[in-house]
Short mmCIF file of the C-alpha atoms (twelve columns), coordinates in Angstrom:
data_MODEL
# 
_entry.id   MODEL 
# 
loop_
_atom_site.group_PDB 
_atom_site.id 
_atom_site.type_symbol 
_atom_site.label_atom_id 
_atom_site.label_alt_id 
_atom_site.label_comp_id 
_atom_site.label_asym_id 
_atom_site.label_seq_id 
_atom_site.Cartn_x 
_atom_site.Cartn_y 
_atom_site.Cartn_z 
_atom_site.pdbx_PDB_model_num 
ATOM 1   C CA . MET A 1   7.563   21.522  3.562   1 
ATOM 2   C CA . PRO A 2   7.443   20.785  7.289   1 
ATOM 3   C CA . LEU A 3   6.777   17.262  8.474   1 
ATOM 4   C CA . LYS A 4   3.153   16.999  9.552   1 
ATOM 5   C CA . THR A 5   2.101   15.022  12.586  1 
ATOM 6   C CA . ILE A 6   -1.128  13.395  11.453  1 
ATOM 7   C CA . PRO A 7   -3.229  10.672  13.010  1 
ATOM 8   C CA . PRO A 8   -2.085  7.346   11.557  1 
ATOM 9   C CA . LEU A 9   -4.710  5.737   9.361   1 
ATOM 10  C CA . SER A 10  -4.746  2.287   7.858   1 
ATOM 11  C CA . ARG A 11  -4.170  2.255   4.130   1 
ATOM 12  C CA . ARG A 12  -3.795  -1.522  3.880   1 
ATOM 13  C CA . LEU A 13  -6.853  -2.568  5.863   1 
ATOM 14  C CA . LEU A 14  -7.519  -6.223  6.438   1 
ATOM 15  C CA . LEU A 15  -9.242  -8.697  4.164   1 
ATOM 16  C CA . ARG A 16  -12.172 -9.653  6.323   1 
ATOM 17  C CA . ALA A 17  -14.254 -12.761 5.758   1 
ATOM 18  C CA . LEU A 18  -15.091 -13.420 2.127   1 
ATOM 19  C CA . GLY A 19  -17.827 -10.881 1.589   1 
ATOM 20  C CA . ALA A 20  -19.709 -10.214 -1.618  1 
ATOM 21  C CA . GLY A 21  -16.941 -8.143  -3.176  1 
ATOM 22  C CA . ALA A 22  -14.189 -10.606 -2.311  1 
ATOM 23  C CA . ALA A 23  -16.243 -13.574 -3.473  1 
ATOM 24  C CA . LEU A 24  -16.950 -11.854 -6.765  1 
ATOM 25  C CA . GLY A 25  -13.271 -11.158 -7.254  1 
ATOM 26  C CA . GLY A 26  -12.313 -14.764 -6.608  1 
ATOM 27  C CA . LEU A 27  -15.068 -16.167 -8.794  1 
ATOM 28  C CA . ALA A 28  -14.501 -13.758 -11.644 1 
ATOM 29  C CA . GLY A 29  -10.756 -14.253 -11.494 1 
ATOM 30  C CA . CYS A 30  -11.331 -17.959 -12.065 1 
ATOM 31  C CA . GLY A 31  -12.689 -17.183 -15.500 1 
ATOM 32  C CA . VAL A 32  -16.388 -16.370 -15.252 1 
ATOM 33  C CA . PRO A 33  -17.021 -15.003 -18.778 1 
ATOM 34  C CA . ALA A 34  -19.318 -12.184 -17.629 1 
ATOM 35  C CA . ALA A 35  -16.619 -10.636 -15.414 1 
ATOM 36  C CA . TYR A 36  -13.527 -10.485 -17.622 1 
ATOM 37  C CA . VAL A 37  -13.284 -7.514  -19.986 1 
ATOM 38  C CA . ARG A 38  -11.252 -7.968  -23.143 1 
ATOM 39  C CA . PRO A 39  -8.646  -5.325  -24.039 1 
ATOM 40  C CA . GLY A 40  -10.702 -3.970  -26.929 1 
ATOM 41  C CA . ASP A 41  -13.674 -3.251  -24.673 1 
ATOM 42  C CA . ARG A 42  -11.923 -1.256  -21.941 1 
ATOM 43  C CA . ALA A 43  -11.683 2.230   -23.438 1 
ATOM 44  C CA . ALA A 44  -14.352 4.881   -23.912 1 
ATOM 45  C CA . PRO A 45  -14.144 8.032   -26.059 1 
ATOM 46  C CA . ASP A 46  -11.755 10.323  -24.173 1 
ATOM 47  C CA . LEU A 47  -13.223 13.747  -23.442 1 
ATOM 48  C CA . SER A 48  -10.007 15.155  -21.964 1 
ATOM 49  C CA . ALA A 49  -9.255  17.616  -24.760 1 
ATOM 50  C CA . THR A 50  -12.568 19.446  -24.381 1 
ATOM 51  C CA . ASP A 51  -13.636 18.573  -20.829 1 
ATOM 52  C CA . ARG A 52  -10.806 19.753  -18.577 1 
ATOM 53  C CA . ARG A 53  -11.538 17.761  -15.460 1 
ATOM 54  C CA . LEU A 54  -11.221 14.362  -13.799 1 
ATOM 55  C CA . THR A 55  -12.450 12.502  -10.717 1 
ATOM 56  C CA . TRP A 56  -9.891  10.886  -8.405  1 
ATOM 57  C CA . ALA A 57  -10.804 8.436   -5.604  1 
ATOM 58  C CA . ASN A 58  -8.236  8.096   -2.811  1 
ATOM 59  C CA . TRP A 59  -7.909  7.168   0.868   1 
ATOM 60  C CA . PRO A 60  -8.393  9.755   3.655   1 
ATOM 61  C CA . LEU A 61  -5.330  11.649  4.888   1 
ATOM 62  C CA . TYR A 62  -3.225  10.462  1.963   1 
ATOM 63  C CA . ILE A 63  -2.255  13.774  0.374   1 
ATOM 64  C CA . ASP A 64  -0.630  16.971  1.579   1 
ATOM 65  C CA . THR A 65  -2.863  19.695  3.004   1 
ATOM 66  C CA . ASP A 66  -2.268  23.315  3.923   1 
ATOM 67  C CA . ASP A 67  -1.442  24.075  7.577   1 
ATOM 68  C CA . GLU A 68  -4.022  26.838  7.774   1 
ATOM 69  C CA . ASP A 69  -6.704  25.411  5.509   1 
ATOM 70  C CA . ALA A 70  -7.147  21.624  5.423   1 
ATOM 71  C CA . ALA A 71  -9.377  21.955  2.352   1 
ATOM 72  C CA . ARG A 72  -6.364  23.122  0.327   1 
ATOM 73  C CA . ARG A 73  -4.006  20.513  -1.111  1 
ATOM 74  C CA . PRO A 74  -0.891  22.339  -2.320  1 
ATOM 75  C CA . THR A 75  0.449   19.731  -4.755  1 
ATOM 76  C CA . LEU A 76  -2.986  19.129  -6.272  1 
ATOM 77  C CA . ASP A 77  -3.776  22.843  -6.398  1 
ATOM 78  C CA . ALA A 78  -0.511  23.377  -8.283  1 
ATOM 79  C CA . PHE A 79  -1.541  20.806  -10.899 1 
ATOM 80  C CA . GLU A 80  -4.889  22.520  -11.422 1 
ATOM 81  C CA . ARG A 81  -3.243  25.930  -11.846 1 
ATOM 82  C CA . ARG A 82  -0.596  24.633  -14.233 1 
ATOM 83  C CA . THR A 83  -2.862  22.571  -16.481 1 
ATOM 84  C CA . GLY A 84  -6.294  24.146  -16.134 1 
ATOM 85  C CA . ILE A 85  -7.665  20.682  -15.299 1 
ATOM 86  C CA . ALA A 86  -10.129 20.660  -12.401 1 
ATOM 87  C CA . VAL A 87  -9.811  17.652  -10.093 1 
ATOM 88  C CA . ASP A 88  -12.726 16.301  -8.085  1 
ATOM 89  C CA . TYR A 89  -10.744 14.671  -5.265  1 
ATOM 90  C CA . VAL A 90  -12.890 12.204  -3.316  1 
ATOM 91  C CA . GLU A 91  -11.668 10.552  -0.101  1 
ATOM 92  C CA . GLU A 92  -13.958 7.548   -0.399  1 
ATOM 93  C CA . ILE A 93  -11.662 4.516   -0.044  1 
ATOM 94  C CA . ASN A 94  -11.535 3.109   3.472   1 
ATOM 95  C CA . ASP A 95  -11.061 -0.585  2.723   1 
ATOM 96  C CA . ASN A 96  -9.874  -2.369  -0.422  1 
ATOM 97  C CA . ASP A 97  -12.631 -4.976  -0.498  1 
ATOM 98  C CA . GLU A 98  -15.331 -2.477  0.379   1 
ATOM 99  C CA . PHE A 99  -14.295 -0.250  -2.513  1 
ATOM 100 C CA . PHE A 100 -14.041 -3.236  -4.840  1 
ATOM 101 C CA . GLY A 101 -17.620 -4.129  -3.957  1 
ATOM 102 C CA . LYS A 102 -18.685 -0.549  -4.567  1 
ATOM 103 C CA . ILE A 103 -17.417 -0.241  -8.144  1 
ATOM 104 C CA . SER A 104 -17.366 -3.861  -9.328  1 
ATOM 105 C CA . PRO A 105 -21.014 -3.957  -10.490 1 
ATOM 106 C CA . SER A 106 -20.293 -1.161  -12.967 1 
ATOM 107 C CA . LEU A 107 -17.052 -2.698  -14.208 1 
ATOM 108 C CA . MET A 108 -18.505 -6.179  -14.474 1 
ATOM 109 C CA . ASN A 109 -21.405 -4.850  -16.530 1 
ATOM 110 C CA . ARG A 110 -19.236 -2.697  -18.832 1 
ATOM 111 C CA . GLN A 111 -20.439 0.588   -17.364 1 
ATOM 112 C CA . PRO A 112 -18.343 3.613   -16.331 1 
ATOM 113 C CA . THR A 113 -17.600 3.962   -12.623 1 
ATOM 114 C CA . GLY A 114 -17.654 7.765   -12.620 1 
ATOM 115 C CA . ARG A 115 -13.994 7.753   -11.563 1 
ATOM 116 C CA . ASP A 116 -10.990 8.443   -13.763 1 
ATOM 117 C CA . LEU A 117 -8.316  7.501   -11.227 1 
ATOM 118 C CA . ILE A 118 -8.314  5.228   -8.176  1 
ATOM 119 C CA . VAL A 119 -5.752  4.168   -5.540  1 
ATOM 120 C CA . VAL A 120 -5.795  0.636   -4.096  1 
ATOM 121 C CA . SER A 121 -3.251  -1.744  -2.588  1 
ATOM 122 C CA . ASP A 122 -1.217  -3.729  -5.075  1 
ATOM 123 C CA . TRP A 123 -2.744  -7.060  -4.052  1 
ATOM 124 C CA . MET A 124 -6.100  -5.538  -5.032  1 
ATOM 125 C CA . CYS A 125 -4.572  -4.013  -8.161  1 
ATOM 126 C CA . ALA A 126 -3.695  -7.573  -9.155  1 
ATOM 127 C CA . ARG A 127 -7.370  -8.501  -9.021  1 
ATOM 128 C CA . PHE A 128 -8.361  -5.556  -11.231 1 
ATOM 129 C CA . VAL A 129 -5.622  -6.381  -13.742 1 
ATOM 130 C CA . ARG A 130 -6.614  -10.056 -13.933 1 
ATOM 131 C CA . LEU A 131 -10.223 -9.064  -14.559 1 
ATOM 132 C CA . GLY A 132 -9.283  -6.598  -17.285 1 
ATOM 133 C CA . TRP A 133 -10.940 -3.769  -15.381 1 
ATOM 134 C CA . VAL A 134 -8.180  -1.173  -15.823 1 
ATOM 135 C CA . GLN A 135 -6.591  0.451   -18.841 1 
ATOM 136 C CA . GLU A 136 -2.967  0.653   -19.863 1 
ATOM 137 C CA . MET A 137 -1.453  4.109   -19.464 1 
ATOM 138 C CA . ASP A 138 0.251   5.979   -22.277 1 
ATOM 139 C CA . ARG A 139 3.860   6.509   -21.166 1 
ATOM 140 C CA . ALA A 140 4.280   9.122   -23.911 1 
ATOM 141 C CA . ARG A 141 2.189   11.342  -21.635 1 
ATOM 142 C CA . GLN A 142 4.215   10.325  -18.576 1 
ATOM 143 C CA . PRO A 143 7.894   11.210  -19.010 1 
ATOM 144 C CA . ASN A 144 8.360   11.697  -15.266 1 
ATOM 145 C CA . VAL A 145 7.044   8.208   -14.514 1 
ATOM 146 C CA . ALA A 146 9.347   6.726   -17.142 1 
ATOM 147 C CA . ALA A 147 12.354  8.581   -15.741 1 
ATOM 148 C CA . HIS A 148 11.798  8.494   -11.992 1 
ATOM 149 C CA . LEU A 149 9.779   5.428   -10.905 1 
ATOM 150 C CA . ASP A 150 11.706  3.443   -8.292  1 
ATOM 151 C CA . MET A 151 13.475  0.553   -10.028 1 
ATOM 152 C CA . GLN A 152 12.435  -1.867  -7.281  1 
ATOM 153 C CA . LEU A 153 8.750   -1.117  -7.938  1 
ATOM 154 C CA . ARG A 154 8.819   -1.112  -11.727 1 
ATOM 155 C CA . SER A 155 7.676   -4.611  -12.622 1 
ATOM 156 C CA . PRO A 156 5.508   -6.517  -10.124 1 
ATOM 157 C CA . SER A 157 4.392   -9.975  -11.143 1 
ATOM 158 C CA . PHE A 158 0.763   -8.900  -11.621 1 
ATOM 159 C CA . ASP A 159 1.641   -5.970  -13.920 1 
ATOM 160 C CA . PRO A 160 4.983   -6.419  -15.714 1 
ATOM 161 C CA . GLY A 161 6.343   -3.035  -16.722 1 
ATOM 162 C CA . ARG A 162 3.726   -1.223  -14.624 1 
ATOM 163 C CA . MET A 163 1.612   -0.385  -17.664 1 
ATOM 164 C CA . CYS A 164 -1.697  -0.575  -15.774 1 
ATOM 165 C CA . SER A 165 -0.587  0.749   -12.374 1 
ATOM 166 C CA . VAL A 166 1.758   3.397   -10.990 1 
ATOM 167 C CA . PRO A 167 2.685   3.457   -7.280  1 
ATOM 168 C CA . TRP A 168 1.169   6.332   -5.326  1 
ATOM 169 C CA . GLN A 169 3.097   5.551   -2.151  1 
ATOM 170 C CA . SER A 170 5.068   2.559   -0.975  1 
ATOM 171 C CA . GLY A 171 5.866   1.056   2.395   1 
ATOM 172 C CA . ILE A 172 7.393   -1.799  4.320   1 
ATOM 173 C CA . THR A 173 5.731   -4.434  6.479   1 
ATOM 174 C CA . GLY A 174 8.165   -5.204  9.283   1 
ATOM 175 C CA . ILE A 175 8.278   -5.356  13.069  1 
ATOM 176 C CA . ALA A 176 7.719   -2.486  15.501  1 
ATOM 177 C CA . TYR A 177 8.695   -2.766  19.144  1 
ATOM 178 C CA . ASN A 178 9.376   -0.667  22.218  1 
ATOM 179 C CA . ARG A 179 13.086  -1.000  22.901  1 
ATOM 180 C CA . ARG A 180 12.889  0.516   26.383  1 
ATOM 181 C CA . ARG A 181 10.188  -1.906  27.479  1 
ATOM 182 C CA . THR A 182 11.739  -5.001  25.878  1 
ATOM 183 C CA . GLY A 183 15.193  -4.084  27.132  1 
ATOM 184 C CA . ARG A 184 16.785  -5.547  24.028  1 
ATOM 185 C CA . GLU A 185 16.759  -5.473  20.260  1 
ATOM 186 C CA . ILE A 186 14.460  -7.493  18.049  1 
ATOM 187 C CA . ARG A 187 16.184  -8.573  14.873  1 
ATOM 188 C CA . ARG A 188 14.340  -11.602 13.505  1 
ATOM 189 C CA . VAL A 189 10.763  -12.730 13.008  1 
ATOM 190 C CA . ALA A 190 11.462  -15.614 15.392  1 
ATOM 191 C CA . ASP A 191 12.137  -13.081 18.153  1 
ATOM 192 C CA . LEU A 192 8.383   -12.491 18.298  1 
ATOM 193 C CA . TRP A 193 8.053   -15.968 19.827  1 
ATOM 194 C CA . ALA A 194 10.403  -15.301 22.788  1 
ATOM 195 C CA . LYS A 195 9.012   -16.358 26.171  1 
ATOM 196 C CA . ASP A 196 9.309   -12.877 27.685  1 
ATOM 197 C CA . LEU A 197 6.925   -11.498 25.031  1 
ATOM 198 C CA . LYS A 198 4.164   -14.018 25.735  1 
ATOM 199 C CA . GLY A 199 0.774   -12.359 25.379  1 
ATOM 200 C CA . ARG A 200 2.368   -9.072  24.286  1 
ATOM 201 C CA . VAL A 201 2.624   -9.705  20.523  1 
ATOM 202 C CA . THR A 202 0.140   -8.858  17.763  1 
ATOM 203 C CA . LEU A 203 0.010   -9.901  14.128  1 
ATOM 204 C CA . LEU A 204 -1.881  -8.241  11.322  1 
ATOM 205 C CA . SER A 205 -5.249  -9.841  10.754  1 
ATOM 206 C CA . GLY A 206 -5.474  -9.419  6.989   1 
ATOM 207 C CA . LEU A 207 -4.258  -12.358 4.937   1 
ATOM 208 C CA . ASP A 208 -2.595  -10.184 2.305   1 
ATOM 209 C CA . GLU A 209 -0.945  -8.004  4.936   1 
ATOM 210 C CA . ALA A 210 0.410   -10.709 7.236   1 
ATOM 211 C CA . PHE A 211 1.632   -13.735 5.332   1 
ATOM 212 C CA . ALA A 212 4.697   -12.483 3.461   1 
ATOM 213 C CA . LEU A 213 6.738   -11.295 6.452   1 
ATOM 214 C CA . LEU A 214 6.013   -14.538 8.320   1 
ATOM 215 C CA . MET A 215 7.198   -16.552 5.319   1 
ATOM 216 C CA . GLN A 216 10.364  -14.485 5.163   1 
ATOM 217 C CA . GLY A 217 11.022  -15.490 8.756   1 
ATOM 218 C CA . ASN A 218 11.235  -19.048 7.428   1 
ATOM 219 C CA . GLY A 219 13.750  -18.048 4.764   1 
ATOM 220 C CA . VAL A 220 11.196  -18.175 1.929   1 
ATOM 221 C CA . ASP A 221 11.701  -16.169 -1.254  1 
ATOM 222 C CA . ILE A 222 8.323   -14.405 -1.266  1 
ATOM 223 C CA . THR A 223 8.568   -13.590 -4.956  1 
ATOM 224 C CA . ARG A 224 7.854   -17.285 -5.609  1 
ATOM 225 C CA . TRP A 225 6.319   -18.780 -2.497  1 
ATOM 226 C CA . THR A 226 4.286   -21.989 -2.624  1 
ATOM 227 C CA . ALA A 227 1.159   -23.388 -1.001  1 
ATOM 228 C CA . ASP A 228 3.396   -25.478 1.266   1 
ATOM 229 C CA . ASP A 229 5.117   -22.292 2.450   1 
ATOM 230 C CA . PHE A 230 1.736   -20.779 3.267   1 
ATOM 231 C CA . HIS A 231 0.455   -23.760 5.219   1 
ATOM 232 C CA . ARG A 232 3.721   -24.006 7.160   1 
ATOM 233 C CA . VAL A 233 3.225   -20.414 8.326   1 
ATOM 234 C CA . CYS A 234 -0.363  -21.192 9.314   1 
ATOM 235 C CA . ASP A 235 0.804   -24.191 11.339  1 
ATOM 236 C CA . GLN A 236 3.323   -22.001 13.153  1 
ATOM 237 C CA . VAL A 237 0.838   -19.236 13.898  1 
ATOM 238 C CA . GLU A 238 -1.735  -21.740 15.136  1 
ATOM 239 C CA . GLU A 239 0.863   -23.047 17.563  1 
ATOM 240 C CA . GLN A 240 1.648   -19.539 18.837  1 
ATOM 241 C CA . VAL A 241 -2.057  -18.856 19.320  1 
ATOM 242 C CA . ARG A 242 -2.373  -22.104 21.278  1 
ATOM 243 C CA . ARG A 243 0.596   -21.103 23.469  1 
ATOM 244 C CA . GLY A 244 -0.941  -17.706 24.218  1 
ATOM 245 C CA . GLN A 245 1.987   -15.884 22.597  1 
ATOM 246 C CA . ILE A 246 -0.217  -13.747 20.347  1 
ATOM 247 C CA . ARG A 247 -2.377  -11.234 22.179  1 
ATOM 248 C CA . ARG A 248 -4.646  -10.686 19.193  1 
ATOM 249 C CA . PHE A 249 -4.809  -10.013 15.455  1 
ATOM 250 C CA . THR A 250 -5.239  -6.394  14.468  1 
ATOM 251 C CA . GLY A 251 -5.845  -3.895  11.753  1 
ATOM 252 C CA . ASN A 252 -4.155  -0.571  12.334  1 
ATOM 253 C CA . ASP A 253 -5.267  -0.632  15.954  1 
ATOM 254 C CA . TYR A 254 -1.860  -2.142  16.781  1 
ATOM 255 C CA . ILE A 255 -0.832  1.512   17.004  1 
ATOM 256 C CA . LYS A 256 -2.892  2.004   20.154  1 
ATOM 257 C CA . ASP A 257 -1.639  -1.237  21.734  1 
ATOM 258 C CA . LEU A 258 2.013   -0.417  21.059  1 
ATOM 259 C CA . SER A 259 1.690   3.145   22.310  1 
ATOM 260 C CA . SER A 260 -0.012  2.081   25.539  1 
ATOM 261 C CA . GLY A 261 2.498   -0.662  26.303  1 
ATOM 262 C CA . ASP A 262 -0.110  -3.428  26.154  1 
ATOM 263 C CA . VAL A 263 1.929   -4.818  23.268  1 
ATOM 264 C CA . LEU A 264 5.723   -4.934  23.170  1 
ATOM 265 C CA . ALA A 265 6.241   -6.112  19.582  1 
ATOM 266 C CA . CYS A 266 4.034   -6.426  16.517  1 
ATOM 267 C CA . GLN A 267 3.787   -6.585  12.773  1 
ATOM 268 C CA . ALA A 268 3.631   -2.975  11.579  1 
ATOM 269 C CA . TYR A 269 3.794   -0.631  8.612   1 
ATOM 270 C CA . SER A 270 6.756   1.679   8.220   1 
ATOM 271 C CA . GLY A 271 4.746   4.860   7.633   1 
ATOM 272 C CA . ASP A 272 2.742   4.396   10.826  1 
ATOM 273 C CA . VAL A 273 5.879   3.941   12.903  1 
ATOM 274 C CA . ILE A 274 7.348   7.229   11.700  1 
ATOM 275 C CA . GLN A 275 4.276   8.915   13.111  1 
ATOM 276 C CA . LEU A 276 4.517   6.979   16.400  1 
ATOM 277 C CA . GLN A 277 8.185   7.876   16.835  1 
ATOM 278 C CA . ALA A 278 7.303   11.559  16.894  1 
ATOM 279 C CA . ASP A 279 5.590   10.933  20.241  1 
ATOM 280 C CA . ASP A 280 7.695   8.042   21.553  1 
ATOM 281 C CA . PRO A 281 11.319  7.760   20.358  1 
ATOM 282 C CA . ASP A 282 11.650  4.382   22.121  1 
ATOM 283 C CA . ILE A 283 9.515   2.770   19.409  1 
ATOM 284 C CA . GLU A 284 11.696  1.127   16.791  1 
ATOM 285 C CA . PHE A 285 10.932  -0.278  13.356  1 
ATOM 286 C CA . VAL A 286 13.038  -3.154  12.126  1 
ATOM 287 C CA . VAL A 287 13.462  -4.849  8.792   1 
ATOM 288 C CA . PRO A 288 14.235  -8.374  10.035  1 
ATOM 289 C CA . GLU A 289 17.507  -10.025 9.091   1 
ATOM 290 C CA . GLU A 290 15.565  -12.456 6.900   1 
ATOM 291 C CA . GLY A 291 13.909  -9.580  5.036   1 
ATOM 292 C CA . ALA A 292 10.628  -7.685  4.906   1 
ATOM 293 C CA . GLU A 293 7.849   -7.056  2.412   1 
ATOM 294 C CA . LEU A 294 7.960   -3.978  0.194   1 
ATOM 295 C CA . TRP A 295 4.498   -3.012  -1.020  1 
ATOM 296 C CA . ALA A 296 2.752   -0.184  -2.804  1 
ATOM 297 C CA . GLU A 297 -0.651  1.354   -3.190  1 
ATOM 298 C CA . SER A 298 -1.079  2.311   -6.779  1 
ATOM 299 C CA . LEU A 299 -2.904  4.620   -9.130  1 
ATOM 300 C CA . MET A 300 -5.011  3.001   -11.850 1 
ATOM 301 C CA . ILE A 301 -7.406  4.191   -14.549 1 
ATOM 302 C CA . PRO A 302 -10.582 2.056   -14.556 1 
ATOM 303 C CA . ASP A 303 -12.304 0.885   -17.696 1 
ATOM 304 C CA . LEU A 304 -14.454 3.396   -19.579 1 
ATOM 305 C CA . ALA A 305 -12.943 6.391   -17.752 1 
ATOM 306 C CA . ARG A 306 -13.928 9.474   -19.752 1 
ATOM 307 C CA . HIS A 307 -10.872 11.606  -18.884 1 
ATOM 308 C CA . LYS A 308 -7.993  9.179   -19.396 1 
ATOM 309 C CA . ALA A 309 -5.448  11.645  -20.766 1 
ATOM 310 C CA . ASN A 310 -6.156  14.077  -17.937 1 
ATOM 311 C CA . ALA A 311 -5.637  11.272  -15.423 1 
ATOM 312 C CA . GLU A 312 -2.347  10.292  -17.052 1 
ATOM 313 C CA . ARG A 313 -1.115  13.878  -16.755 1 
ATOM 314 C CA . LEU A 314 -2.029  13.965  -13.072 1 
ATOM 315 C CA . VAL A 315 -0.124  10.738  -12.404 1 
ATOM 316 C CA . ASP A 316 2.913   12.178  -14.137 1 
ATOM 317 C CA . HIS A 317 2.648   15.404  -12.113 1 
ATOM 318 C CA . TYR A 318 3.279   13.429  -8.936  1 
ATOM 319 C CA . TYR A 319 6.433   11.906  -10.423 1 
ATOM 320 C CA . ASP A 320 8.063   15.312  -10.790 1 
ATOM 321 C CA . PRO A 321 10.754  15.065  -8.057  1 
ATOM 322 C CA . GLU A 322 9.836   18.490  -6.650  1 
ATOM 323 C CA . VAL A 323 6.189   17.463  -6.272  1 
ATOM 324 C CA . ALA A 324 7.085   14.006  -4.965  1 
ATOM 325 C CA . ALA A 325 9.333   15.579  -2.331  1 
ATOM 326 C CA . GLU A 326 6.571   17.859  -1.108  1 
ATOM 327 C CA . LEU A 327 4.185   14.925  -0.845  1 
ATOM 328 C CA . ALA A 328 6.772   12.693  0.863   1 
ATOM 329 C CA . ALA A 329 7.405   15.325  3.554   1 
ATOM 330 C CA . TRP A 330 3.756   15.157  4.493   1 
ATOM 331 C CA . VAL A 331 2.809   11.506  4.002   1 
ATOM 332 C CA . THR A 332 6.104   9.954   5.276   1 
ATOM 333 C CA . TYR A 333 5.733   6.616   3.504   1 
ATOM 334 C CA . VAL A 334 8.417   5.154   1.251   1 
ATOM 335 C CA . CYS A 335 8.667   7.605   -1.626  1 
ATOM 336 C CA . PRO A 336 8.388   5.871   -5.037  1 
ATOM 337 C CA . VAL A 337 10.451  8.696   -6.591  1 
ATOM 338 C CA . PRO A 338 14.052  8.308   -5.347  1 
ATOM 339 C CA . ALA A 339 15.054  11.571  -7.051  1 
ATOM 340 C CA . ALA A 340 12.894  13.404  -4.502  1 
ATOM 341 C CA . ARG A 341 15.598  12.689  -1.937  1 
ATOM 342 C CA . ASP A 342 17.959  15.300  -3.398  1 
ATOM 343 C CA . VAL A 343 15.148  17.853  -3.408  1 
ATOM 344 C CA . LEU A 344 14.497  17.307  0.288   1 
ATOM 345 C CA . ALA A 345 18.199  17.317  1.122   1 
ATOM 346 C CA . SER A 346 18.517  20.814  -0.341  1 
ATOM 347 C CA . ALA A 347 15.623  22.230  1.705   1 
ATOM 348 C CA . SER A 348 16.463  25.239  3.876   1 
ATOM 349 C CA . ASP A 349 14.367  23.892  6.742   1 
ATOM 350 C CA . GLU A 350 16.513  21.493  8.789   1 
ATOM 351 C CA . GLU A 351 13.641  19.211  9.760   1 
ATOM 352 C CA . THR A 352 12.593  18.836  6.150   1 
ATOM 353 C CA . ALA A 353 16.161  18.278  4.946   1 
ATOM 354 C CA . ALA A 354 16.602  15.538  7.556   1 
ATOM 355 C CA . LEU A 355 13.845  13.512  5.878   1 
ATOM 356 C CA . ALA A 356 16.225  12.838  2.987   1 
ATOM 357 C CA . GLU A 357 18.219  10.601  5.329   1 
ATOM 358 C CA . HIS A 358 15.248  8.777   6.833   1 
ATOM 359 C CA . PRO A 359 15.600  5.093   5.886   1 
ATOM 360 C CA . LEU A 360 11.847  4.483   6.017   1 
ATOM 361 C CA . ILE A 361 11.219  7.186   3.406   1 
ATOM 362 C CA . PHE A 362 14.318  6.578   1.293   1 
ATOM 363 C CA . PRO A 363 15.656  3.085   2.120   1 
ATOM 364 C CA . ASP A 364 19.409  2.761   1.631   1 
ATOM 365 C CA . ALA A 365 21.037  0.008   -0.432  1 
ATOM 366 C CA . ARG A 366 21.580  -2.232  2.594   1 
ATOM 367 C CA . MET A 367 17.931  -2.081  3.594   1 
ATOM 368 C CA . ARG A 368 16.742  -2.500  0.010   1 
ATOM 369 C CA . SER A 369 18.760  -5.701  -0.291  1 
ATOM 370 C CA . ARG A 370 16.440  -7.201  2.342   1 
ATOM 371 C CA . LEU A 371 13.182  -5.998  0.799   1 
ATOM 372 C CA . ALA A 372 11.090  -8.032  -1.627  1 
ATOM 373 C CA . ILE A 373 7.694   -7.734  -3.303  1 
ATOM 374 C CA . ALA A 374 5.557   -10.803 -2.656  1 
ATOM 375 C CA . ARG A 375 3.869   -12.547 -5.511  1 
ATOM 376 C CA . ASP A 376 0.162   -12.038 -5.170  1 
ATOM 377 C CA . ILE A 377 -2.304  -14.699 -4.099  1 
ATOM 378 C CA . THR A 378 -3.943  -16.063 -7.230  1 
ATOM 379 C CA . SER A 379 -7.693  -16.309 -7.641  1 
ATOM 380 C CA . GLY A 380 -7.409  -20.092 -7.516  1 
ATOM 381 C CA . GLU A 381 -5.617  -19.964 -4.152  1 
ATOM 382 C CA . ARG A 382 -7.596  -17.218 -2.462  1 
ATOM 383 C CA . VAL A 383 -10.702 -19.025 -1.265  1 
ATOM 384 C CA . GLU A 384 -8.769  -21.874 0.373   1 
ATOM 385 C CA . PHE A 385 -6.082  -19.631 1.873   1 
ATOM 386 C CA . ALA A 386 -8.512  -17.013 3.141   1 
ATOM 387 C CA . ARG A 387 -10.660 -19.675 4.770   1 
ATOM 388 C CA . ARG A 388 -7.702  -21.087 6.680   1 
ATOM 389 C CA . TRP A 389 -6.150  -17.758 7.676   1 
ATOM 390 C CA . ASN A 390 -9.440  -16.179 8.708   1 
ATOM 391 C CA . ALA A 391 -10.171 -19.147 10.994  1 
ATOM 392 C CA . ILE A 392 -6.827  -18.624 12.746  1 
ATOM 393 C CA . ALA A 393 -7.240  -14.852 13.007  1 
ATOM 394 C CA . GLY A 394 -10.822 -15.119 14.180  1 
ATOM 395 C CA . LEU A 395 -12.312 -13.225 11.227  1 
# 
């Protein structure tokens, strides 16, 4: 299970201006009767017992592939051989809002989406859960999930007990910087505003991606932040824009800026930085002293999926520690299956075994004590907050 060097790709792309999909989500979340689906109307007759297949929508480059044949996906191929269930794996998700807009007409009108399993960021999962557009999973079919799901990810505010969502991969939003070029350590969010970094700092442009870490810099408990906390952050960022401290707001293109030296410090995702460090060991990732945001992108079964039991079995397959370890060695995000660490540690390949000690794949207790999952932005807050943030970020 060698570590792959793959081109970093955004898996938490920005919330751009309120487009049709985002507007629908906000409006429907406020209680438009036509959008919300009651629990009794979410299931369809399950064909899993006789129709041994399922369709899974995921992001590009978000699963292990074979070194010699990129069309082969070893962990997924193993599931198909073991169960006899054929998986139509579709890499069609490039942006949360874009995908929401793609499947929301079907869900809103009580029609099947043609997908049995999807992967979206947890802030988007919250929207699906509020709308009643996903089904609860049957944990009786998921003993690995019940036994091995990371305790810190088990009960987000939008889905207590994780009955409607199961993390695919997790990650940390923190700060990346080039220690050789800065000539010093960066330890706090406030360090981004140092005079010697003027014009060499970037922030993430997406509202959902950016706000939590900035609040943590103010000492806010992001599990229960308030509107006042949000507007205080906006005031601060507006001031830094006025001062010329912030070079620009980015999606995952911060990777290019940091690698080239145009930017010295930036908001960043842990999984991307692991990839960058393979080419430049001077790039550091820091969980600030005040804390950082722990997030996940999660698997969900949409309403009226026709192969629900098959999808539940596939989710559970990836919570087998052996399978999770193989995936973690390739994807290099925070593994949501802590038991996979022992599997990697016992690997005969030294490079693979070393991944068991990587704090951005398996955070230690000290790092975990500074990680928190932000409460999601409610439908009632989203329009106002997005309007203000997007004006600052130039979206």
